[in-house]
DSSP file (Angstrom, degrees, kcal/mol; ACC not computed):
  #  RESIDUE AA STRUCTURE BP1 BP2  ACC     N-H-->O    O-->H-N    N-H-->O    O-->H-N    TCO  KAPPA ALPHA  PHI   PSI    X-CA   Y-CA   Z-CA
    1    1 A X              0   0    0      0, 0.0     2,-0.4     0, 0.0     0, 0.0   0.000 360.0 360.0 360.0 141.0    0.0    0.0    0.0
    2    2 A X        -     0   0    0      0, 0.0     2,-0.3     0, 0.0     0, 0.0  -0.974 360.0-123.2-124.6 131.8    1.3    3.5   -0.9
    3    3 A X        -     0   0    0     -2,-0.4     3,-0.1     1,-0.2     0, 0.0  -0.555  22.1-173.8 -72.7 132.8    0.2    6.7    0.7
    4    4 A X        +     0   0    0      1,-0.4     2,-0.3    -2,-0.3    -1,-0.2   0.835  67.9   0.7 -93.8 -41.3   -1.1    9.2   -1.8
    5    5 A X        -     0   0    0      2,-0.0     2,-0.5     0, 0.0    -1,-0.4  -0.995  57.0-151.5-151.0 141.4   -1.6   12.2    0.4
    6    6 A X        -     0   0    0     -2,-0.3     2,-0.4    -3,-0.1    -3,-0.0  -0.973  16.0-154.9-115.6 126.3   -1.0   13.1    4.0
    7    7 A X        -     0   0    0     -2,-0.5     2,-0.2     2,-0.0    -2,-0.0  -0.847  14.6-128.1-103.2 134.7   -3.2   15.7    5.6
    8    8 A X        -     0   0    0     -2,-0.4     3,-0.1     1,-0.1    -1,-0.0  -0.535   3.9-144.1 -76.1 142.9   -2.0   17.8    8.6
    9    9 A X        -     0   0    0      1,-0.3    -1,-0.1    -2,-0.2    56,-0.1   0.440  48.5-126.1 -84.4  -0.9   -4.3   17.9   11.6
   10   10 A X        -     0   0    0     54,-0.1    -1,-0.3     2,-0.1     2,-0.2  -0.322  53.6 -13.4  89.8-172.6   -3.2   21.5   12.1
   11   11 A X    >   -     0   0    0     -3,-0.1     3,-0.6    -2,-0.1     2,-0.3  -0.469  67.1-138.7 -68.3 128.5   -1.8   23.3   15.1
   12   12 A X  T 3  S+     0   0    0     -2,-0.2     3,-0.1     1,-0.2    -1,-0.1  -0.669  80.8  23.8 -87.4 144.5   -2.2   21.2   18.2
   13   13 A X  T 3  S+     0   0    0     -2,-0.3     2,-0.6     1,-0.2    -1,-0.2   0.388  86.0 120.5  87.9  -4.1   -3.2   23.0   21.4
   14   14 A X    <   -     0   0    0     -3,-0.6     2,-0.7    35,-0.0    -1,-0.2  -0.848  42.2-168.7 -96.8 120.7   -4.9   26.0   19.8
   15   15 A X    >>  -     0   0    0     -2,-0.6     3,-1.4     1,-0.2     4,-0.7  -0.882   9.6-171.3-113.5 102.5   -8.5   26.3   20.8
   16   16 A X  G >4 S+     0   0    0     -2,-0.7     3,-0.7     1,-0.3    60,-0.4   0.825  83.1  64.8 -60.3 -32.0  -10.4   28.8   18.7
   17   17 A X  G 34 S+     0   0    0      1,-0.2    -1,-0.3    58,-0.1    59,-0.2   0.703 112.3  33.4 -69.2 -17.4  -13.4   28.5   21.0
   18   18 A X  G <4 S+     0   0    0     -3,-1.4    -1,-0.2    57,-0.1    -2,-0.2   0.395  87.9 122.5-115.3   1.7  -11.5   30.0   23.9
   19   19 A X    <<  -     0   0    0     -4,-0.7    57,-0.3    -3,-0.7     3,-0.1  -0.404  49.5-154.9 -67.8 138.3   -9.1   32.4   22.1
   20   20 A X  S    S+     0   0    0      1,-0.2    59,-2.0    57,-0.2    58,-1.8   0.776  83.8  30.3 -82.6 -28.7   -9.4   36.1   23.2
   21   21 A X  E    S-a   79   0A   0     25,-0.2    27,-2.5    57,-0.2     2,-0.4  -0.999  70.0-174.7-132.1 133.0   -8.1   37.4   19.9
   22   22 A X  E     -ab  80  48A   0     57,-2.4    59,-3.1    -2,-0.4     2,-0.5  -0.995  12.8-162.9-130.5 130.7   -8.6   35.8   16.5
   23   23 A X  E     -ab  81  49A   0     25,-2.7    27,-2.5    -2,-0.4     2,-0.4  -0.962  23.2-172.7-105.6 123.3   -7.1   36.8   13.2
   24   24 A X  E     -ab  82  50A   0     57,-3.2    59,-3.3    -2,-0.5     2,-0.3  -0.937   9.9-151.3-126.5 141.8   -9.1   35.1   10.5
   25   25 A X  E     -ab  83  51A   0     25,-2.0    27,-2.3    -2,-0.4     2,-0.2  -0.838  10.5-177.5-115.5 148.9   -8.6   34.9    6.7
   26   26 A X    >   -     0   0    0     57,-2.1     3,-2.1    -2,-0.3     4,-0.2  -0.654  53.6 -76.4-124.8-175.4  -10.9   34.5    3.7
   27   27 A X  G >  S+     0   0    0      1,-0.3     3,-2.3    -2,-0.2    58,-0.2   0.770 119.0  77.2 -56.3 -26.8  -10.4   34.2    0.0
   28   28 A X  G 3  S+     0   0    0     56,-2.4    96,-0.3     1,-0.3    -1,-0.3   0.581  74.5  76.9 -63.7  -9.2   -9.8   37.9   -0.1
   29   29 A X  G <  S-     0   0    0     -3,-2.1     2,-0.4    55,-0.3    -1,-0.3   0.702  99.4-137.3 -73.4 -18.8   -6.3   37.2    1.2
   30   30 A X    <   +     0   0    0     -3,-2.3     2,-0.3    -4,-0.2    -1,-0.1  -0.233  58.8   7.9 101.2 -46.0   -5.5   36.1   -2.3
   31   31 A X  S >> S-     0   0    0     -2,-0.4     4,-0.6     1,-0.1     3,-0.5  -0.986  73.1-100.4-162.9 165.6   -3.4   32.9   -2.0
   32   32 A X  G >4 S+     0   0    0     -2,-0.3     3,-1.1     1,-0.2     4,-0.4   0.871 120.4  58.2 -60.2 -37.1   -2.1   30.3    0.4
   33   33 A X  G >4 S+     0   0    0      1,-0.2     3,-1.0     2,-0.2    -1,-0.2   0.828 100.2  57.2 -63.3 -31.7    1.3   32.1    0.3
   34   34 A X  G X> S+     0   0    0     -3,-0.5     3,-1.4     1,-0.2     4,-0.8   0.626  83.6  81.9 -76.9 -12.7   -0.4   35.3    1.6
   35   35 A X  H <X S+     0   0    0     -3,-1.1     4,-2.4    -4,-0.6     3,-0.4   0.797  77.6  73.1 -60.7 -26.5   -1.7   33.6    4.7
   36   36 A X  H <> S+     0   0    0     -3,-1.0     4,-2.4    -4,-0.4    -1,-0.3   0.823  90.4  56.8 -58.9 -31.0    1.7   34.1    6.2
   37   37 A X  H <> S+     0   0    0     -3,-1.4     4,-1.8     2,-0.2    -1,-0.2   0.894 108.7  45.4 -68.7 -38.4    1.0   37.8    6.6
   38   38 A X  H  X S+     0   0    0     -4,-0.8     4,-2.7    -3,-0.4    -2,-0.2   0.885 112.2  52.5 -67.8 -39.0   -2.1   37.0    8.7
   39   39 A X  H  X S+     0   0    0     -4,-2.4     4,-2.6     2,-0.2    -2,-0.2   0.891 107.4  52.0 -64.2 -40.0   -0.1   34.5   10.7
   40   40 A X  H  X S+     0   0    0     -4,-2.4     4,-2.3     2,-0.2    -1,-0.2   0.919 111.6  46.7 -61.2 -43.8    2.6   37.2   11.4
   41   41 A X  H  X S+     0   0    0     -4,-1.8     4,-2.1     2,-0.2    -2,-0.2   0.925 111.6  50.9 -64.8 -44.1   -0.1   39.5   12.7
   42   42 A X  H  X>S+     0   0    0     -4,-2.7     5,-3.3     1,-0.2     4,-0.9   0.919 111.0  48.6 -59.4 -44.2   -1.7   36.8   14.8
   43   43 A X  H ><5S+     0   0    0     -4,-2.6     3,-0.6     1,-0.2    -1,-0.2   0.911 110.3  51.0 -62.6 -42.6    1.8   36.0   16.3
   44   44 A X  H 3<5S+     0   0    0     -4,-2.3    -1,-0.2     1,-0.2    -2,-0.2   0.861 116.0  41.9 -63.1 -35.5    2.4   39.6   17.1
   45   45 A X  H 3<5S-     0   0    0     -4,-2.1    -1,-0.2    -5,-0.2    -2,-0.2   0.537 110.5-118.7 -87.3  -7.6   -0.9   40.0   18.8
   46   46 A X  T <<5 +     0   0    0     -4,-0.9   -25,-0.2    -3,-0.6    -3,-0.2   0.849  68.2 146.0  68.9  34.2   -0.7   36.6   20.6
   47   47 A X      < -     0   0    0     -5,-3.3     2,-0.2    -6,-0.2   -25,-0.2  -0.549  52.9-111.6-103.5 164.4   -3.8   35.6   18.7
   48   48 A X  E     -b   22   0A   0    -27,-2.5   -25,-2.7    -2,-0.2     2,-0.5  -0.636  30.0-128.6 -87.9 153.9   -5.2   32.4   17.2
   49   49 A X  E     +b   23   0A   0     -2,-0.2     2,-0.2   -27,-0.2   -25,-0.2  -0.917  36.0 162.1-108.3 127.8   -5.4   32.0   13.4
   50   50 A X  E     -b   24   0A   0    -27,-2.5   -25,-2.0    -2,-0.5     2,-0.3  -0.722  15.9-156.5-131.5-177.8   -8.6   30.9   11.8
   51   51 A X  E     -bc  25  67A   0     15,-2.0    17,-2.6   -27,-0.3   -25,-0.2  -0.988  23.0 -97.1-158.3 165.3  -10.3   31.0    8.4
   52   52 A X     >  -     0   0    0    -27,-2.3     4,-1.8    -2,-0.3     3,-0.3  -0.329  48.7 -97.7 -79.0 167.9  -13.5   30.9    6.5
   53   53 A X  H  >>S+     0   0    0     15,-0.3     4,-2.0     1,-0.2     5,-1.2   0.895 121.8  53.6 -57.2 -45.1  -14.9   27.6    5.1
   54   54 A X  I  4>S+     0   0    0      1,-0.2     5,-3.0     3,-0.2     6,-0.3   0.894 110.8  47.4 -59.0 -37.6  -13.6   28.3    1.5
   55   55 A X  I  45S+     0   0    0     -3,-0.3     6,-2.1   -30,-0.2     7,-1.2   0.838 125.2  28.3 -72.3 -33.6  -10.0   28.8    2.9
   56   56 A X  I  <5S+     0   0    0     -4,-1.8     4,-0.2     4,-0.2     8,-0.2   0.929 130.9  27.3 -93.3 -58.5  -10.1   25.7    5.1
   57   57 A X  I  <5S+     0   0    0     -4,-2.0    -3,-0.2    -5,-0.2    -2,-0.1   0.811 131.7  28.6 -80.7 -31.6  -12.4   23.1    3.6
   58   58 A X  I   <S+     0   0    0     -5,-1.2    -3,-0.2    -4,-0.3    -4,-0.1   0.901 130.9  26.1 -97.8 -50.0  -12.2   24.0   -0.1
   59   59 A X  S   <S-     0   0    0     -5,-3.0    -4,-0.2    -6,-0.2    -3,-0.1   0.719  87.0-138.1 -91.1 -22.6   -8.8   25.6   -0.8
   60   60 A X        +     0   0    0     -6,-0.3    -4,-0.2    -4,-0.2    -5,-0.1   0.751  57.2 136.9  71.9  24.0   -6.8   23.9    2.0
   61   61 A X  S    S+     0   0    0     -6,-2.1     2,-0.3    -7,-0.2    -5,-0.2   0.787  78.0  20.4 -72.3 -26.1   -4.9   27.1    2.8
   62   62 A X  S    S-     0   0    0     -7,-1.2    -2,-0.1    -6,-0.0    -1,-0.1  -0.949 100.9 -89.4-133.9 155.0   -5.4   26.3    6.5
   63   63 A X    >   -     0   0    0     -2,-0.3     3,-2.0     1,-0.1     4,-0.1  -0.295  39.7-114.1 -61.5 151.6   -6.2   23.0    8.2
   64   64 A X  G >  S+     0   0    0      1,-0.3     3,-1.7    -8,-0.2    -1,-0.1   0.743 112.6  69.1 -62.4 -24.1   -9.9   22.3    8.6
   65   65 A X  G 3  S+     0   0    0      1,-0.3    -1,-0.3   -56,-0.1   -49,-0.2   0.557  92.3  62.0 -72.5  -3.5   -9.8   22.5   12.4
   66   66 A X  G <  S+     0   0    0     -3,-2.0   -15,-2.0   -16,-0.1    -1,-0.3   0.420  77.1 123.6 -94.8  -2.2   -9.2   26.3   11.9
   67   67 A X  B <   -c   51   0A   0     -3,-1.7     6,-3.1   -17,-0.2     2,-0.5  -0.401  45.2-161.0 -68.5 131.8  -12.6   26.8   10.2
   68   68 A X  B     +f   73   0B   0    -17,-2.6   -15,-0.3     4,-0.3     2,-0.3  -0.952  44.5  64.3-114.6 131.0  -14.8   29.3   11.8
   69   69 A X  S >  S-     0   0    0      4,-2.2     3,-1.4    -2,-0.5    22,-0.3  -0.907  97.5 -48.0 149.3-175.2  -18.5   29.3   11.1
   70   70 A X  T 3  S+     0   0    0     20,-2.5    -1,-0.1    -2,-0.3    21,-0.1   0.866 137.0  38.1 -57.1 -41.1  -21.7   27.3   11.6
   71   71 A X  T 3  S+     0   0    0     -3,-0.1    -1,-0.3     2,-0.1     2,-0.1   0.321 127.7  34.1 -95.2   8.7  -20.1   24.1   10.3
   72   72 A X  S <  S-     0   0    0     -3,-1.4     2,-0.3     1,-0.2    -4,-0.3  -0.120 113.9 -22.0-126.7-134.0  -16.8   24.8   12.0
   73   73 A X  B     -f   68   0B   0     -6,-3.1    -4,-2.2    -2,-0.1     2,-0.5  -0.676  49.0-146.2 -86.3 136.4  -15.8   26.5   15.3
   74   74 A X        -     0   0    0     -2,-0.3     2,-0.3    -6,-0.2    21,-0.2  -0.911  28.6-167.5 -97.7 127.4  -18.2   29.0   17.0
   75   75 A X        -     0   0    0     19,-3.1    22,-0.7    -2,-0.5    23,-0.2  -0.774  30.0-172.9-121.4 159.3  -16.0   31.6   18.6
   76   76 A X        +     0   0    0    -60,-0.4    22,-0.1    -2,-0.3    19,-0.1  -0.345  27.7 162.1-145.1  58.5  -16.5   34.4   21.1
   77   77 A X        -     0   0    0      1,-0.1    22,-2.5   -61,-0.0    23,-0.3  -0.280  49.0-123.4 -75.4 164.9  -13.2   36.4   21.3
   78   78 A X  S    S+     0   0    0    -58,-1.8    22,-1.0     1,-0.3     2,-0.4   0.841 104.0  25.7 -70.5 -34.1  -12.8   39.9   22.7
   79   79 A X  E     -ad  21 100A   0    -59,-2.0   -57,-2.4    20,-0.2     2,-0.5  -0.991  66.4-175.7-136.3 126.4  -11.4   40.8   19.2
   80   80 A X  E     -ad  22 101A   0     20,-2.7    22,-3.0    -2,-0.4     2,-0.6  -0.980   7.1-165.3-121.9 117.4  -12.1   39.2   15.9
   81   81 A X  E     -ad  23 102A   0    -59,-3.1   -57,-3.2    -2,-0.5     2,-0.7  -0.916   5.3-161.7-107.0 114.6  -10.1   40.5   12.9
   82   82 A X  E     -ad  24 103A   0     20,-3.2    22,-3.0    -2,-0.6     2,-0.7  -0.859   4.6-165.9-100.5 113.1  -11.6   39.3    9.5
   83   83 A X  E    S-ad  25 104A   0    -59,-3.3   -57,-2.1    -2,-0.7   -54,-0.3  -0.871  71.9 -20.8-104.9 110.1   -9.2   39.6    6.7
   84   84 A X  S    S+     0   0    0     20,-3.0   -56,-2.4    -2,-0.7     2,-0.5   0.819  93.3 145.0  66.0  30.9  -10.7   39.3    3.2
   85   85 A X        -     0   0    0     19,-0.4    -1,-0.2   -59,-0.2    27,-0.2  -0.899  41.2-156.1-104.1 125.7  -13.8   37.5    4.5
   86   86 A X        -     0   0    0     -2,-0.5    26,-2.6    -3,-0.1    27,-0.3   0.882  36.1-122.7 -69.4 -38.0  -17.0   38.3    2.7
   87   87 A X        -     0   0    0     24,-0.2    -2,-0.0    25,-0.1    28,-0.0   0.882  32.0-170.2  97.0  49.2  -19.2   37.4    5.6
   88   88 A X    >>  -     0   0    0      1,-0.1     4,-2.4    23,-0.0     3,-1.0  -0.355  39.0-104.5 -64.6 153.1  -21.6   34.7    4.4
   89   89 A X  H 3> S+     0   0    0      1,-0.3     4,-2.1     2,-0.2     5,-0.1   0.826 120.2  56.3 -52.1 -37.5  -24.4   33.9    6.9
   90   90 A X  H 3> S+     0   0    0      2,-0.2   -20,-2.5     1,-0.2     4,-0.7   0.860 111.1  44.1 -66.1 -33.8  -22.7   30.6    7.9
   91   91 A X  H X> S+     0   0    0     -3,-1.0     3,-0.9   -22,-0.3     4,-0.8   0.922 111.1  53.2 -73.5 -45.0  -19.5   32.5    8.9
   92   92 A X  H >X S+     0   0    0     -4,-2.4     3,-0.8     1,-0.3     4,-0.6   0.852 103.0  58.6 -59.3 -35.1  -21.4   35.3   10.6
   93   93 A X  H 3< S+     0   0    0     -4,-2.1     3,-0.3     1,-0.2    -1,-0.3   0.819 104.1  52.6 -63.0 -30.3  -23.2   32.7   12.7
   94   94 A X  H << S+     0   0    0     -3,-0.9   -19,-3.1    -4,-0.7    -1,-0.2   0.658 116.3  37.1 -80.1 -16.4  -19.9   31.4   14.0
   95   95 A X  H X< S+     0   0    0     -4,-0.8     3,-2.2    -3,-0.8    -1,-0.2   0.294  79.1 110.7-116.6   8.3  -18.7   34.9   15.1
   96   96 A X  T 3< S+     0   0    0     -4,-0.6    -1,-0.1    -3,-0.3    -2,-0.1   0.733  78.2  53.4 -60.3 -22.7  -21.9   36.4   16.4
   97   97 A X  T 3  S+     0   0    0    -22,-0.7    -1,-0.3    -4,-0.2     2,-0.1   0.363  78.3 121.0 -95.0   6.4  -20.6   36.3   20.0
   98   98 A X    <   -     0   0    0     -3,-2.2   -20,-0.2   -23,-0.2     3,-0.2  -0.469  58.9-144.1 -67.1 139.3  -17.4   38.2   19.3
   99   99 A X  S    S+     0   0    0    -22,-2.5     2,-0.4     1,-0.3   -21,-0.2   0.949  84.5  17.4 -71.0 -48.8  -17.2   41.4   21.4
  100  100 A X  E     -d   79   0A   0    -22,-1.0   -20,-2.7   -23,-0.3     2,-0.5  -0.992  68.6-165.5-129.2 127.7  -15.4   43.5   18.7
  101  101 A X  E     -d   80   0A   0     -2,-0.4    16,-2.1   -22,-0.2    17,-2.0  -0.957   1.4-169.7-114.2 124.8  -15.3   42.6   15.0
  102  102 A X  E     -de  81 118A   0    -22,-3.0   -20,-3.2    -2,-0.5     2,-0.5  -0.966   8.5-161.5-112.2 121.4  -12.9   44.4   12.7
  103  103 A X  E     -de  82 119A   0     15,-2.7    17,-3.2    -2,-0.5     2,-0.5  -0.895   8.6-171.3-106.6 129.8  -13.4   43.8    9.0
  104  104 A X  E     +de  83 120A   0    -22,-3.0   -20,-3.0    -2,-0.5   -19,-0.4  -0.969  29.2 142.6-118.2 113.7  -10.7   44.4    6.4
  105  105 A X  E     - e   0 121A   0     15,-2.1    17,-1.0    -2,-0.5    18,-0.1  -0.997  54.2-139.0-154.1 142.9  -12.0   44.1    2.9
  106  106 A X  S    S+     0   0    0     -2,-0.3     2,-0.8    15,-0.2    17,-0.1   0.753  92.9  76.4 -72.0 -24.3  -11.6   45.7   -0.5
  107  107 A X    >   -     0   0    0      1,-0.2     3,-1.7    15,-0.1     6,-0.2  -0.786  62.1-168.8 -94.7 106.5  -15.4   45.5   -1.0
  108  108 A X  T 3  S+     0   0    0     -2,-0.8    -1,-0.2     1,-0.3    -2,-0.0   0.629  89.0  54.9 -68.7 -11.2  -17.2   48.1    1.1
  109  109 A X  T 3  S+     0   0    0      4,-0.1    -1,-0.3    -3,-0.0     5,-0.1   0.297  75.7 129.1-103.1   7.9  -20.5   46.3    0.3
  110  110 A X  S X> S-     0   0    0     -3,-1.7     3,-1.7     1,-0.1     4,-0.6  -0.359  70.0-118.7 -61.8 142.6  -19.4   42.9    1.6
  111  111 A X  H >> S+     0   0    0      1,-0.3     3,-0.7     2,-0.2     4,-0.7   0.802 110.9  64.8 -54.4 -31.3  -21.9   41.4    4.1
  112  112 A X  H >> S+     0   0    0    -26,-2.6     3,-0.7     1,-0.2     4,-0.7   0.807  89.3  67.9 -64.9 -26.7  -19.4   41.4    6.9
  113  113 A X  H X4 S+     0   0    0     -3,-1.7     3,-0.8   -27,-0.3    -1,-0.2   0.888  97.2  52.0 -60.0 -40.1  -19.2   45.2    6.8
  114  114 A X  H << S+     0   0    0     -3,-0.7    -1,-0.3    -4,-0.6    -2,-0.2   0.746 114.1  44.4 -67.1 -22.9  -22.8   45.4    8.1
  115  115 A X  H << S+     0   0    0     -3,-0.7     2,-0.2    -4,-0.7    -1,-0.2   0.430  95.6  97.3-101.7  -1.7  -21.8   43.1   11.0
  116  116 A X    <<  -     0   0    0     -3,-0.8   -14,-0.2    -4,-0.7     3,-0.1  -0.601  61.4-150.5 -92.0 149.5  -18.5   44.7   11.9
  117  117 A X  S    S+     0   0    0    -16,-2.1     2,-0.4     1,-0.3   -15,-0.2   0.813  92.6  20.6 -79.9 -34.1  -17.8   47.2   14.7
  118  118 A X  E    S-e  102   0A   0    -17,-2.0   -15,-2.7    -3,-0.0     2,-0.4  -0.996  72.3-164.3-135.8 139.9  -15.0   48.7   12.6
  119  119 A X  E     -e  103   0A   0     -2,-0.4     2,-0.5   -17,-0.2   -15,-0.2  -0.989   7.8-167.1-128.7 133.9  -14.3   48.4    8.9
  120  120 A X  E     -e  104   0A   0    -17,-3.2   -15,-2.1    -2,-0.4     2,-0.9  -0.974  14.0-152.2-115.1 114.5  -11.2   49.1    7.0
  121  121 A X  E     +e  105   0A   0     -2,-0.5     2,-0.3   -17,-0.2   -15,-0.2  -0.779  58.9  74.4 -87.6 107.9  -11.8   49.3    3.2
  122  122 A X  S    S-     0   0    0    -17,-1.0     2,-0.4    -2,-0.9   -15,-0.1  -0.984  87.5 -36.6 173.3-173.1   -8.5   48.3    1.8
  123  123 A X     >  -     0   0    0     -2,-0.3     4,-2.2     1,-0.1     5,-0.1  -0.596  39.8-149.1 -79.0 124.8   -6.0   45.5    1.1
  124  124 A X  H  > S+     0   0    0     -2,-0.4     4,-2.4   -96,-0.3    -1,-0.1   0.848  96.4  53.0 -63.4 -36.1   -5.8   42.8    3.8
  125  125 A X  H  > S+     0   0    0      2,-0.2     4,-2.5     1,-0.2    -1,-0.2   0.928 109.7  47.1 -68.0 -44.7   -2.1   42.1    3.1
  126  126 A X  H  > S+     0   0    0      1,-0.2     4,-2.5     2,-0.2     5,-0.2   0.909 111.5  52.6 -62.4 -40.9   -1.1   45.8    3.4
  127  127 A X  H  X S+     0   0    0     -4,-2.2     4,-2.9     1,-0.2     5,-0.3   0.937 109.7  48.9 -57.6 -47.7   -3.2   46.0    6.6
  128  128 A X  H  X S+     0   0    0     -4,-2.4     4,-2.7     1,-0.2     5,-0.3   0.926 111.5  48.6 -59.2 -47.1   -1.4   43.0    8.0
  129  129 A X  H  X S+     0   0    0     -4,-2.5     4,-1.8     2,-0.2    -1,-0.2   0.933 115.7  43.1 -60.6 -47.4    2.1   44.3    7.2
  130  130 A X  H  X S+     0   0    0     -4,-2.5     4,-2.3     2,-0.2    -2,-0.2   0.934 117.3  44.9 -66.4 -47.1    1.4   47.8    8.7
  131  131 A X  H  X S+     0   0    0     -4,-2.9     4,-2.8    -5,-0.2     5,-0.2   0.882 110.7  53.8 -67.9 -38.1   -0.4   46.4   11.9
  132  132 A X  H  X S+     0   0    0     -4,-2.7     4,-2.4    -5,-0.3    -1,-0.2   0.930 111.1  46.9 -60.1 -44.5    2.3   43.7   12.5
  133  133 A X  H  X S+     0   0    0     -4,-1.8     4,-1.7    -5,-0.3    -2,-0.2   0.921 113.0  48.4 -63.0 -44.8    5.0   46.4   12.4
  134  134 A X  H  < S+     0   0    0     -4,-2.3     4,-0.4     1,-0.2    -2,-0.2   0.904 112.7  47.8 -64.1 -41.9    3.0   48.7   14.7
  135  135 A X  H >< S+     0   0    0     -4,-2.8     3,-1.1     1,-0.2    -1,-0.2   0.910 111.5  50.4 -66.2 -42.0    2.3   46.0   17.2
  136  136 A X  H 3< S+     0   0    0     -4,-2.4    -1,-0.2     1,-0.2    -2,-0.2   0.822 108.9  53.0 -65.7 -30.4    6.0   44.8   17.2
  137  137 A X  T 3<        0   0    0     -4,-1.7    -1,-0.2     1,-0.2    -2,-0.2   0.466 360.0 360.0 -85.7  -1.4    7.2   48.4   17.8
  138  138 A X    <         0   0    0     -3,-1.1    -1,-0.2    -4,-0.4    -2,-0.1   0.458 360.0 360.0 -85.4 360.0    5.0   48.9   20.9
């Protein structure tokens, strides 16, 4: 017998359901390679890294145990940063108990904008780079 593919079970010990800060990525981050910018920001903030269903279950940019939404993890962090996440109803159901939601999206009409406490209309990667630098310099 020959193994065809090995799937990672993801980061062990990270519990999205109890994380106080979550940085989460959606398709708007652009590519699997760009997830590193969100990961850098999460590390600088001491946050957990999560993702929307398309990023975890469909594209495989993050392990499936990082999925946030109705069919994934339901979270209630103090701060939820959504990077390039459109905000489909199944995702919004998973973050409804977050205290503060910050949406970073190029589309000012994305559904997540209506559900966010703060919205930055712009590029998620540039946001990550700038915020990571600012957090590291504090």
